[in-house]
mmCIF file of the N, C-alpha and C atoms, coordinates in Angstrom:
data_MODEL
# 
_entry.id   MODEL 
# 
loop_
_atom_site.group_PDB 
_atom_site.id 
_atom_site.type_symbol 
_atom_site.label_atom_id 
_atom_site.label_alt_id 
_atom_site.label_comp_id 
_atom_site.label_asym_id 
_atom_site.label_entity_id 
_atom_site.label_seq_id 
_atom_site.pdbx_PDB_ins_code 
_atom_site.Cartn_x 
_atom_site.Cartn_y 
_atom_site.Cartn_z 
_atom_site.occupancy 
_atom_site.B_iso_or_equiv 
_atom_site.pdbx_formal_charge 
_atom_site.auth_seq_id 
_atom_site.auth_comp_id 
_atom_site.auth_asym_id 
_atom_site.auth_atom_id 
_atom_site.pdbx_PDB_model_num 
ATOM 1   N N  . GLU A 1 1  ? 206.307 153.501 0.153   1.00 0.00 ? 1  GLU A N  1 
ATOM 2   C CA . GLU A 1 1  ? 205.739 154.033 1.371   1.00 0.00 ? 1  GLU A CA 1 
ATOM 3   C C  . GLU A 1 1  ? 206.818 154.029 2.439   1.00 0.00 ? 1  GLU A C  1 
ATOM 4   N N  . VAL A 1 2  ? 206.916 155.170 3.125   1.00 0.00 ? 2  VAL A N  1 
ATOM 5   C CA . VAL A 1 2  ? 207.871 155.303 4.218   1.00 0.00 ? 2  VAL A CA 1 
ATOM 6   C C  . VAL A 1 2  ? 207.153 155.876 5.437   1.00 0.00 ? 2  VAL A C  1 
ATOM 7   N N  . ALA A 1 3  ? 207.841 155.855 6.584   1.00 0.00 ? 3  ALA A N  1 
ATOM 8   C CA . ALA A 1 3  ? 207.223 156.262 7.845   1.00 0.00 ? 3  ALA A CA 1 
ATOM 9   C C  . ALA A 1 3  ? 206.942 157.757 7.935   1.00 0.00 ? 3  ALA A C  1 
ATOM 10  N N  . GLY A 1 4  ? 207.723 158.577 7.288   1.00 0.00 ? 4  GLY A N  1 
ATOM 11  C CA . GLY A 1 4  ? 207.501 160.016 7.396   1.00 0.00 ? 4  GLY A CA 1 
ATOM 12  C C  . GLY A 1 4  ? 208.376 160.781 6.425   1.00 0.00 ? 4  GLY A C  1 
ATOM 13  N N  . GLU A 1 5  ? 208.272 162.095 6.490   1.00 0.00 ? 5  GLU A N  1 
ATOM 14  C CA . GLU A 1 5  ? 209.009 162.945 5.551   1.00 0.00 ? 5  GLU A CA 1 
ATOM 15  C C  . GLU A 1 5  ? 210.515 162.818 5.725   1.00 0.00 ? 5  GLU A C  1 
ATOM 16  N N  . ASP A 1 6  ? 210.990 162.614 6.940   1.00 0.00 ? 6  ASP A N  1 
ATOM 17  C CA . ASP A 1 6  ? 212.431 162.452 7.137   1.00 0.00 ? 6  ASP A CA 1 
ATOM 18  C C  . ASP A 1 6  ? 212.950 161.209 6.434   1.00 0.00 ? 6  ASP A C  1 
ATOM 19  N N  . GLN A 1 7  ? 212.184 160.122 6.501   1.00 0.00 ? 7  GLN A N  1 
ATOM 20  C CA . GLN A 1 7  ? 212.560 158.896 5.783   1.00 0.00 ? 7  GLN A CA 1 
ATOM 21  C C  . GLN A 1 7  ? 212.465 159.100 4.271   1.00 0.00 ? 7  GLN A C  1 
ATOM 22  N N  . ALA A 1 8  ? 211.457 159.830 3.832   1.00 0.00 ? 8  ALA A N  1 
ATOM 23  C CA . ALA A 1 8  ? 211.282 160.103 2.400   1.00 0.00 ? 8  ALA A CA 1 
ATOM 24  C C  . ALA A 1 8  ? 212.475 160.885 1.863   1.00 0.00 ? 8  ALA A C  1 
ATOM 25  N N  . ALA A 1 9  ? 212.972 161.840 2.637   1.00 0.00 ? 9  ALA A N  1 
ATOM 26  C CA . ALA A 1 9  ? 214.122 162.630 2.203   1.00 0.00 ? 9  ALA A CA 1 
ATOM 27  C C  . ALA A 1 9  ? 215.354 161.749 2.042   1.00 0.00 ? 9  ALA A C  1 
ATOM 28  N N  . VAL A 1 10 ? 215.536 160.811 2.939   1.00 0.00 ? 10 VAL A N  1 
ATOM 29  C CA . VAL A 1 10 ? 216.671 159.884 2.838   1.00 0.00 ? 10 VAL A CA 1 
ATOM 30  C C  . VAL A 1 10 ? 216.527 159.023 1.589   1.00 0.00 ? 10 VAL A C  1 
ATOM 31  N N  . VAL A 1 11 ? 215.337 158.494 1.365   1.00 0.00 ? 11 VAL A N  1 
ATOM 32  C CA . VAL A 1 11 ? 215.091 157.614 0.217   1.00 0.00 ? 11 VAL A CA 1 
ATOM 33  C C  . VAL A 1 11 ? 215.314 158.371 -1.091  1.00 0.00 ? 11 VAL A C  1 
ATOM 34  N N  . ARG A 1 12 ? 214.867 159.625 -1.157  1.00 0.00 ? 12 ARG A N  1 
ATOM 35  C CA . ARG A 1 12 ? 215.048 160.418 -2.384  1.00 0.00 ? 12 ARG A CA 1 
ATOM 36  C C  . ARG A 1 12 ? 216.515 160.519 -2.779  1.00 0.00 ? 12 ARG A C  1 
ATOM 37  N N  . GLN A 1 13 ? 217.406 160.574 -1.808  1.00 0.00 ? 13 GLN A N  1 
ATOM 38  C CA . GLN A 1 13 ? 218.838 160.661 -2.100  1.00 0.00 ? 13 GLN A CA 1 
ATOM 39  C C  . GLN A 1 13 ? 219.358 159.427 -2.826  1.00 0.00 ? 13 GLN A C  1 
ATOM 40  N N  . PHE A 1 14 ? 218.690 158.308 -2.616  1.00 0.00 ? 14 PHE A N  1 
ATOM 41  C CA . PHE A 1 14 ? 219.150 157.045 -3.167  1.00 0.00 ? 14 PHE A CA 1 
ATOM 42  C C  . PHE A 1 14 ? 218.375 156.577 -4.395  1.00 0.00 ? 14 PHE A C  1 
ATOM 43  N N  . VAL A 1 15 ? 217.533 157.414 -4.951  1.00 0.00 ? 15 VAL A N  1 
ATOM 44  C CA . VAL A 1 15 ? 216.720 157.019 -6.108  1.00 0.00 ? 15 VAL A CA 1 
ATOM 45  C C  . VAL A 1 15 ? 217.568 156.483 -7.268  1.00 0.00 ? 15 VAL A C  1 
ATOM 46  N N  . PRO A 1 16 ? 218.675 157.111 -7.644  1.00 0.00 ? 16 PRO A N  1 
ATOM 47  C CA . PRO A 1 16 ? 219.473 156.532 -8.743  1.00 0.00 ? 16 PRO A CA 1 
ATOM 48  C C  . PRO A 1 16 ? 219.955 155.115 -8.435  1.00 0.00 ? 16 PRO A C  1 
ATOM 49  N N  . ARG A 1 17 ? 220.374 154.864 -7.214  1.00 0.00 ? 17 ARG A N  1 
ATOM 50  C CA . ARG A 1 17 ? 220.836 153.530 -6.827  1.00 0.00 ? 17 ARG A CA 1 
ATOM 51  C C  . ARG A 1 17 ? 219.669 152.536 -6.839  1.00 0.00 ? 17 ARG A C  1 
ATOM 52  N N  . ILE A 1 18 ? 218.509 152.974 -6.373  1.00 0.00 ? 18 ILE A N  1 
ATOM 53  C CA . ILE A 1 18 ? 217.325 152.113 -6.361  1.00 0.00 ? 18 ILE A CA 1 
ATOM 54  C C  . ILE A 1 18 ? 216.929 151.750 -7.789  1.00 0.00 ? 18 ILE A C  1 
ATOM 55  N N  . LEU A 1 19 ? 216.856 152.741 -8.659  1.00 0.00 ? 19 LEU A N  1 
ATOM 56  C CA . LEU A 1 19 ? 216.467 152.488 -10.052 1.00 0.00 ? 19 LEU A CA 1 
ATOM 57  C C  . LEU A 1 19 ? 217.451 151.564 -10.752 1.00 0.00 ? 19 LEU A C  1 
ATOM 58  N N  . ASP A 1 20 ? 218.735 151.739 -10.493 1.00 0.00 ? 20 ASP A N  1 
ATOM 59  C CA . ASP A 1 20 ? 219.737 150.849 -11.091 1.00 0.00 ? 20 ASP A CA 1 
ATOM 60  C C  . ASP A 1 20 ? 219.503 149.406 -10.655 1.00 0.00 ? 20 ASP A C  1 
ATOM 61  N N  . SER A 1 21 ? 219.248 149.214 -9.381  1.00 0.00 ? 21 SER A N  1 
ATOM 62  C CA . SER A 1 21 ? 218.973 147.878 -8.868  1.00 0.00 ? 21 SER A CA 1 
ATOM 63  C C  . SER A 1 21 ? 217.704 147.296 -9.489  1.00 0.00 ? 21 SER A C  1 
ATOM 64  N N  . PHE A 1 22 ? 216.653 148.128 -9.613  1.00 0.00 ? 22 PHE A N  1 
ATOM 65  C CA . PHE A 1 22 ? 215.403 147.681 -10.240 1.00 0.00 ? 22 PHE A CA 1 
ATOM 66  C C  . PHE A 1 22 ? 215.641 147.252 -11.681 1.00 0.00 ? 22 PHE A C  1 
ATOM 67  N N  . HIS A 1 23 ? 216.350 148.079 -12.441 1.00 0.00 ? 23 HIS A N  1 
ATOM 68  C CA . HIS A 1 23 ? 216.574 147.782 -13.856 1.00 0.00 ? 23 HIS A CA 1 
ATOM 69  C C  . HIS A 1 23 ? 217.324 146.475 -14.033 1.00 0.00 ? 23 HIS A C  1 
ATOM 70  N N  . MET A 1 24 ? 218.346 146.265 -13.229 1.00 0.00 ? 24 MET A N  1 
ATOM 71  C CA . MET A 1 24 ? 219.114 145.017 -13.343 1.00 0.00 ? 24 MET A CA 1 
ATOM 72  C C  . MET A 1 24 ? 218.231 143.808 -13.058 1.00 0.00 ? 24 MET A C  1 
ATOM 73  N N  . TYR A 1 25 ? 217.406 143.902 -12.046 1.00 0.00 ? 25 TYR A N  1 
ATOM 74  C CA . TYR A 1 25 ? 216.521 142.787 -11.687 1.00 0.00 ? 25 TYR A CA 1 
ATOM 75  C C  . TYR A 1 25 ? 215.442 142.576 -12.745 1.00 0.00 ? 25 TYR A C  1 
ATOM 76  N N  . LEU A 1 26 ? 214.770 143.650 -13.150 1.00 0.00 ? 26 LEU A N  1 
ATOM 77  C CA . LEU A 1 26 ? 213.640 143.523 -14.064 1.00 0.00 ? 26 LEU A CA 1 
ATOM 78  C C  . LEU A 1 26 ? 214.056 143.038 -15.455 1.00 0.00 ? 26 LEU A C  1 
ATOM 79  N N  . ARG A 1 27 ? 215.252 143.364 -15.881 1.00 0.00 ? 27 ARG A N  1 
ATOM 80  C CA . ARG A 1 27 ? 215.728 142.872 -17.185 1.00 0.00 ? 27 ARG A CA 1 
ATOM 81  C C  . ARG A 1 27 ? 215.928 141.368 -17.194 1.00 0.00 ? 27 ARG A C  1 
ATOM 82  N N  . ALA A 1 28 ? 216.152 140.787 -16.035 1.00 0.00 ? 28 ALA A N  1 
ATOM 83  C CA . ALA A 1 28 ? 216.416 139.354 -15.949 1.00 0.00 ? 28 ALA A CA 1 
ATOM 84  C C  . ALA A 1 28 ? 215.147 138.512 -15.807 1.00 0.00 ? 28 ALA A C  1 
ATOM 85  N N  . ILE A 1 29 ? 214.006 139.141 -15.618 1.00 0.00 ? 29 ILE A N  1 
ATOM 86  C CA . ILE A 1 29 ? 212.752 138.413 -15.410 1.00 0.00 ? 29 ILE A CA 1 
ATOM 87  C C  . ILE A 1 29 ? 212.195 137.939 -16.753 1.00 0.00 ? 29 ILE A C  1 
ATOM 88  N N  . THR A 1 30 ? 211.684 136.726 -16.749 1.00 0.00 ? 30 THR A N  1 
ATOM 89  C CA . THR A 1 30 ? 211.045 136.189 -17.953 1.00 0.00 ? 30 THR A CA 1 
ATOM 90  C C  . THR A 1 30 ? 209.537 136.453 -17.879 1.00 0.00 ? 30 THR A C  1 
ATOM 91  N N  . PRO A 1 31 ? 208.862 136.496 -19.033 1.00 0.00 ? 31 PRO A N  1 
ATOM 92  C CA . PRO A 1 31 ? 207.404 136.697 -19.018 1.00 0.00 ? 31 PRO A CA 1 
ATOM 93  C C  . PRO A 1 31 ? 206.664 135.643 -18.190 1.00 0.00 ? 31 PRO A C  1 
ATOM 94  N N  . GLU A 1 32 ? 207.181 134.436 -18.149 1.00 0.00 ? 32 GLU A N  1 
ATOM 95  C CA . GLU A 1 32 ? 206.538 133.378 -17.376 1.00 0.00 ? 32 GLU A CA 1 
ATOM 96  C C  . GLU A 1 32 ? 206.540 133.691 -15.885 1.00 0.00 ? 32 GLU A C  1 
ATOM 97  N N  . GLU A 1 33 ? 207.566 134.390 -15.422 1.00 0.00 ? 33 GLU A N  1 
ATOM 98  C CA . GLU A 1 33 ? 207.658 134.742 -14.011 1.00 0.00 ? 33 GLU A CA 1 
ATOM 99  C C  . GLU A 1 33 ? 206.637 135.810 -13.606 1.00 0.00 ? 33 GLU A C  1 
ATOM 100 N N  . LEU A 1 34 ? 206.037 136.463 -14.588 1.00 0.00 ? 34 LEU A N  1 
ATOM 101 C CA . LEU A 1 34 ? 205.063 137.518 -14.323 1.00 0.00 ? 34 LEU A CA 1 
ATOM 102 C C  . LEU A 1 34 ? 203.628 137.021 -14.322 1.00 0.00 ? 34 LEU A C  1 
ATOM 103 N N  . GLN A 1 35 ? 203.423 135.742 -14.555 1.00 0.00 ? 35 GLN A N  1 
ATOM 104 C CA . GLN A 1 35 ? 202.076 135.205 -14.682 1.00 0.00 ? 35 GLN A CA 1 
ATOM 105 C C  . GLN A 1 35 ? 201.307 135.289 -13.369 1.00 0.00 ? 35 GLN A C  1 
ATOM 106 N N  . GLY A 1 36 ? 200.102 135.816 -13.452 1.00 0.00 ? 36 GLY A N  1 
ATOM 107 C CA . GLY A 1 36 ? 199.178 135.833 -12.332 1.00 0.00 ? 36 GLY A CA 1 
ATOM 108 C C  . GLY A 1 36 ? 199.544 136.776 -11.211 1.00 0.00 ? 36 GLY A C  1 
ATOM 109 N N  . ALA A 1 37 ? 198.696 136.757 -10.199 1.00 0.00 ? 37 ALA A N  1 
ATOM 110 C CA . ALA A 1 37 ? 198.890 137.624 -9.040  1.00 0.00 ? 37 ALA A CA 1 
ATOM 111 C C  . ALA A 1 37 ? 200.152 137.244 -8.268  1.00 0.00 ? 37 ALA A C  1 
ATOM 112 N N  . GLU A 1 38 ? 200.484 135.966 -8.251  1.00 0.00 ? 38 GLU A N  1 
ATOM 113 C CA . GLU A 1 38 ? 201.688 135.524 -7.546  1.00 0.00 ? 38 GLU A CA 1 
ATOM 114 C C  . GLU A 1 38 ? 202.945 136.126 -8.151  1.00 0.00 ? 38 GLU A C  1 
ATOM 115 N N  . GLY A 1 39 ? 202.970 136.256 -9.464  1.00 0.00 ? 39 GLY A N  1 
ATOM 116 C CA . GLY A 1 39 ? 204.126 136.848 -10.136 1.00 0.00 ? 39 GLY A CA 1 
ATOM 117 C C  . GLY A 1 39 ? 204.317 138.301 -9.759  1.00 0.00 ? 39 GLY A C  1 
ATOM 118 N N  . VAL A 1 40 ? 203.240 139.047 -9.740  1.00 0.00 ? 40 VAL A N  1 
ATOM 119 C CA . VAL A 1 40 ? 203.306 140.463 -9.371  1.00 0.00 ? 40 VAL A CA 1 
ATOM 120 C C  . VAL A 1 40 ? 203.700 140.596 -7.903  1.00 0.00 ? 40 VAL A C  1 
ATOM 121 N N  . TYR A 1 41 ? 203.150 139.752 -7.056  1.00 0.00 ? 41 TYR A N  1 
ATOM 122 C CA . TYR A 1 41 ? 203.499 139.789 -5.632  1.00 0.00 ? 41 TYR A CA 1 
ATOM 123 C C  . TYR A 1 41 ? 204.986 139.518 -5.438  1.00 0.00 ? 41 TYR A C  1 
ATOM 124 N N  . ARG A 1 42 ? 205.507 138.514 -6.135  1.00 0.00 ? 42 ARG A N  1 
ATOM 125 C CA . ARG A 1 42 ? 206.926 138.161 -6.042  1.00 0.00 ? 42 ARG A CA 1 
ATOM 126 C C  . ARG A 1 42 ? 207.815 139.328 -6.456  1.00 0.00 ? 42 ARG A C  1 
ATOM 127 N N  . ILE A 1 43 ? 207.425 140.003 -7.534  1.00 0.00 ? 43 ILE A N  1 
ATOM 128 C CA . ILE A 1 43 ? 208.192 141.149 -8.016  1.00 0.00 ? 43 ILE A CA 1 
ATOM 129 C C  . ILE A 1 43 ? 208.157 142.281 -6.987  1.00 0.00 ? 43 ILE A C  1 
ATOM 130 N N  . LYS A 1 44 ? 206.984 142.578 -6.448  1.00 0.00 ? 44 LYS A N  1 
ATOM 131 C CA . LYS A 1 44 ? 206.879 143.631 -5.438  1.00 0.00 ? 44 LYS A CA 1 
ATOM 132 C C  . LYS A 1 44 ? 207.766 143.331 -4.235  1.00 0.00 ? 44 LYS A C  1 
ATOM 133 N N  . GLU A 1 45 ? 207.772 142.097 -3.789  1.00 0.00 ? 45 GLU A N  1 
ATOM 134 C CA . GLU A 1 45 ? 208.589 141.721 -2.637  1.00 0.00 ? 45 GLU A CA 1 
ATOM 135 C C  . GLU A 1 45 ? 210.082 141.871 -2.956  1.00 0.00 ? 45 GLU A C  1 
ATOM 136 N N  . GLU A 1 46 ? 210.484 141.457 -4.136  1.00 0.00 ? 46 GLU A N  1 
ATOM 137 C CA . GLU A 1 46 ? 211.898 141.581 -4.525  1.00 0.00 ? 46 GLU A CA 1 
ATOM 138 C C  . GLU A 1 46 ? 212.293 143.051 -4.646  1.00 0.00 ? 46 GLU A C  1 
ATOM 139 N N  . LEU A 1 47 ? 211.426 143.881 -5.190  1.00 0.00 ? 47 LEU A N  1 
ATOM 140 C CA . LEU A 1 47 ? 211.726 145.310 -5.299  1.00 0.00 ? 47 LEU A CA 1 
ATOM 141 C C  . LEU A 1 47 ? 211.816 145.951 -3.914  1.00 0.00 ? 47 LEU A C  1 
ATOM 142 N N  . LEU A 1 48 ? 210.991 145.513 -2.988  1.00 0.00 ? 48 LEU A N  1 
ATOM 143 C CA . LEU A 1 48 ? 211.053 146.030 -1.626  1.00 0.00 ? 48 LEU A CA 1 
ATOM 144 C C  . LEU A 1 48 ? 212.377 145.658 -0.963  1.00 0.00 ? 48 LEU A C  1 
ATOM 145 N N  . VAL A 1 49 ? 212.801 144.426 -1.127  1.00 0.00 ? 49 VAL A N  1 
ATOM 146 C CA . VAL A 1 49 ? 214.082 143.990 -0.562  1.00 0.00 ? 49 VAL A CA 1 
ATOM 147 C C  . VAL A 1 49 ? 215.216 144.819 -1.145  1.00 0.00 ? 49 VAL A C  1 
ATOM 148 N N  . ARG A 1 50 ? 215.227 144.992 -2.457  1.00 0.00 ? 50 ARG A N  1 
ATOM 149 C CA . ARG A 1 50 ? 216.292 145.764 -3.115  1.00 0.00 ? 50 ARG A CA 1 
ATOM 150 C C  . ARG A 1 50 ? 216.269 147.230 -2.680  1.00 0.00 ? 50 ARG A C  1 
ATOM 151 N N  . THR A 1 51 ? 215.088 147.782 -2.499  1.00 0.00 ? 51 THR A N  1 
ATOM 152 C CA . THR A 1 51 ? 214.979 149.164 -2.050  1.00 0.00 ? 51 THR A CA 1 
ATOM 153 C C  . THR A 1 51 ? 215.557 149.319 -0.652  1.00 0.00 ? 51 THR A C  1 
ATOM 154 N N  . ASN A 1 52 ? 215.175 148.439 0.247   1.00 0.00 ? 52 ASN A N  1 
ATOM 155 C CA . ASN A 1 52 ? 215.666 148.533 1.617   1.00 0.00 ? 52 ASN A CA 1 
ATOM 156 C C  . ASN A 1 52 ? 217.169 148.309 1.711   1.00 0.00 ? 52 ASN A C  1 
ATOM 157 N N  . GLU A 1 53 ? 217.717 147.466 0.848   1.00 0.00 ? 53 GLU A N  1 
ATOM 158 C CA . GLU A 1 53 ? 219.168 147.296 0.813   1.00 0.00 ? 53 GLU A CA 1 
ATOM 159 C C  . GLU A 1 53 ? 219.850 148.583 0.378   1.00 0.00 ? 53 GLU A C  1 
ATOM 160 N N  . ALA A 1 54 ? 219.247 149.295 -0.549  1.00 0.00 ? 54 ALA A N  1 
ATOM 161 C CA . ALA A 1 54 ? 219.844 150.520 -1.079  1.00 0.00 ? 54 ALA A CA 1 
ATOM 162 C C  . ALA A 1 54 ? 219.761 151.688 -0.107  1.00 0.00 ? 54 ALA A C  1 
ATOM 163 N N  . VAL A 1 55 ? 218.733 151.739 0.724   1.00 0.00 ? 55 VAL A N  1 
ATOM 164 C CA . VAL A 1 55 ? 218.513 152.914 1.581   1.00 0.00 ? 55 VAL A CA 1 
ATOM 165 C C  . VAL A 1 55 ? 218.858 152.665 3.047   1.00 0.00 ? 55 VAL A C  1 
ATOM 166 N N  . ARG A 1 56 ? 219.327 151.486 3.369   1.00 0.00 ? 56 ARG A N  1 
ATOM 167 C CA . ARG A 1 56 ? 219.656 151.159 4.752   1.00 0.00 ? 56 ARG A CA 1 
ATOM 168 C C  . ARG A 1 56 ? 220.541 152.223 5.363   1.00 0.00 ? 56 ARG A C  1 
ATOM 169 N N  . PRO A 1 57 ? 220.287 152.740 6.534   1.00 0.00 ? 57 PRO A N  1 
ATOM 170 C CA . PRO A 1 57 ? 219.422 152.224 7.589   1.00 0.00 ? 57 PRO A CA 1 
ATOM 171 C C  . PRO A 1 57 ? 217.976 152.727 7.525   1.00 0.00 ? 57 PRO A C  1 
ATOM 172 N N  . ALA A 1 58 ? 217.638 153.563 6.570   1.00 0.00 ? 58 ALA A N  1 
ATOM 173 C CA . ALA A 1 58 ? 216.238 153.966 6.415   1.00 0.00 ? 58 ALA A CA 1 
ATOM 174 C C  . ALA A 1 58 ? 215.414 152.725 6.078   1.00 0.00 ? 58 ALA A C  1 
ATOM 175 N N  . GLN A 1 59 ? 214.116 152.814 6.271   1.00 0.00 ? 59 GLN A N  1 
ATOM 176 C CA . GLN A 1 59 ? 213.244 151.659 6.054   1.00 0.00 ? 59 GLN A CA 1 
ATOM 177 C C  . GLN A 1 59 ? 212.055 152.048 5.184   1.00 0.00 ? 59 GLN A C  1 
ATOM 178 N N  . VAL A 1 60 ? 211.859 151.310 4.095   1.00 0.00 ? 60 VAL A N  1 
ATOM 179 C CA . VAL A 1 60 ? 210.690 151.478 3.224   1.00 0.00 ? 60 VAL A CA 1 
ATOM 180 C C  . VAL A 1 60 ? 209.705 150.375 3.588   1.00 0.00 ? 60 VAL A C  1 
ATOM 181 N N  . ARG A 1 61 ? 208.428 150.750 3.761   1.00 0.00 ? 61 ARG A N  1 
ATOM 182 C CA . ARG A 1 61 ? 207.413 149.780 4.180   1.00 0.00 ? 61 ARG A CA 1 
ATOM 183 C C  . ARG A 1 61 ? 206.814 149.002 3.023   1.00 0.00 ? 61 ARG A C  1 
ATOM 184 N N  . ASP A 1 62 ? 206.684 149.650 1.868   1.00 0.00 ? 62 ASP A N  1 
ATOM 185 C CA . ASP A 1 62 ? 206.039 148.980 0.738   1.00 0.00 ? 62 ASP A CA 1 
ATOM 186 C C  . ASP A 1 62 ? 206.450 149.660 -0.556  1.00 0.00 ? 62 ASP A C  1 
ATOM 187 N N  . VAL A 1 63 ? 206.471 148.897 -1.624  1.00 0.00 ? 63 VAL A N  1 
ATOM 188 C CA . VAL A 1 63 ? 206.694 149.412 -2.968  1.00 0.00 ? 63 VAL A CA 1 
ATOM 189 C C  . VAL A 1 63 ? 205.367 149.300 -3.702  1.00 0.00 ? 63 VAL A C  1 
ATOM 190 N N  . LEU A 1 64 ? 204.902 150.412 -4.230  1.00 0.00 ? 64 LEU A N  1 
ATOM 191 C CA . LEU A 1 64 ? 203.627 150.424 -4.936  1.00 0.00 ? 64 LEU A CA 1 
ATOM 192 C C  . LEU A 1 64 ? 203.872 150.396 -6.440  1.00 0.00 ? 64 LEU A C  1 
ATOM 193 N N  . VAL A 1 65 ? 203.226 149.486 -7.134  1.00 0.00 ? 65 VAL A N  1 
ATOM 194 C CA . VAL A 1 65 ? 203.351 149.371 -8.585  1.00 0.00 ? 65 VAL A CA 1 
ATOM 195 C C  . VAL A 1 65 ? 202.164 150.093 -9.200  1.00 0.00 ? 65 VAL A C  1 
ATOM 196 N N  . ARG A 1 66 ? 202.442 151.165 -9.911  1.00 0.00 ? 66 ARG A N  1 
ATOM 197 C CA . ARG A 1 66 ? 201.371 151.943 -10.539 1.00 0.00 ? 66 ARG A CA 1 
ATOM 198 C C  . ARG A 1 66 ? 201.074 151.438 -11.947 1.00 0.00 ? 66 ARG A C  1 
ATOM 199 N N  . GLU A 1 67 ? 202.097 150.949 -12.618 1.00 0.00 ? 67 GLU A N  1 
ATOM 200 C CA . GLU A 1 67 ? 201.931 150.500 -13.990 1.00 0.00 ? 67 GLU A CA 1 
ATOM 201 C C  . GLU A 1 67 ? 202.989 149.455 -14.288 1.00 0.00 ? 67 GLU A C  1 
ATOM 202 N N  . MET A 1 68 ? 202.612 148.438 -15.075 1.00 0.00 ? 68 MET A N  1 
ATOM 203 C CA . MET A 1 68 ? 203.573 147.413 -15.456 1.00 0.00 ? 68 MET A CA 1 
ATOM 204 C C  . MET A 1 68 ? 203.366 147.114 -16.936 1.00 0.00 ? 68 MET A C  1 
ATOM 205 N N  . LEU A 1 69 ? 204.420 147.236 -17.702 1.00 0.00 ? 69 LEU A N  1 
ATOM 206 C CA . LEU A 1 69 ? 204.391 146.954 -19.130 1.00 0.00 ? 69 LEU A CA 1 
ATOM 207 C C  . LEU A 1 69 ? 205.288 145.768 -19.405 1.00 0.00 ? 69 LEU A C  1 
ATOM 208 N N  . VAL A 1 70 ? 204.727 144.729 -19.974 1.00 0.00 ? 70 VAL A N  1 
ATOM 209 C CA . VAL A 1 70 ? 205.488 143.519 -20.305 1.00 0.00 ? 70 VAL A CA 1 
ATOM 210 C C  . VAL A 1 70 ? 205.642 143.471 -21.808 1.00 0.00 ? 70 VAL A C  1 
ATOM 211 N N  . GLN A 1 71 ? 206.888 143.404 -22.248 1.00 0.00 ? 71 GLN A N  1 
ATOM 212 C CA . GLN A 1 71 ? 207.154 143.353 -23.699 1.00 0.00 ? 71 GLN A CA 1 
ATOM 213 C C  . GLN A 1 71 ? 207.655 142.012 -24.103 1.00 0.00 ? 71 GLN A C  1 
# 
């Protein structure tokens, strides 16, 4: 979620960098870290931090998780 279309356009430019950061982080997570609502909340917060680092000075308000597959 971003403030408007201008912010969305900036974020779209950085999608490859955002995805790379997500992949590196998510590969390091253990199944135990995903337990319960607290685990999902922690992951969402970490993904938000990584997203904002990648798109700075633009600002993302929230990262929405549509699907999560744990293998």
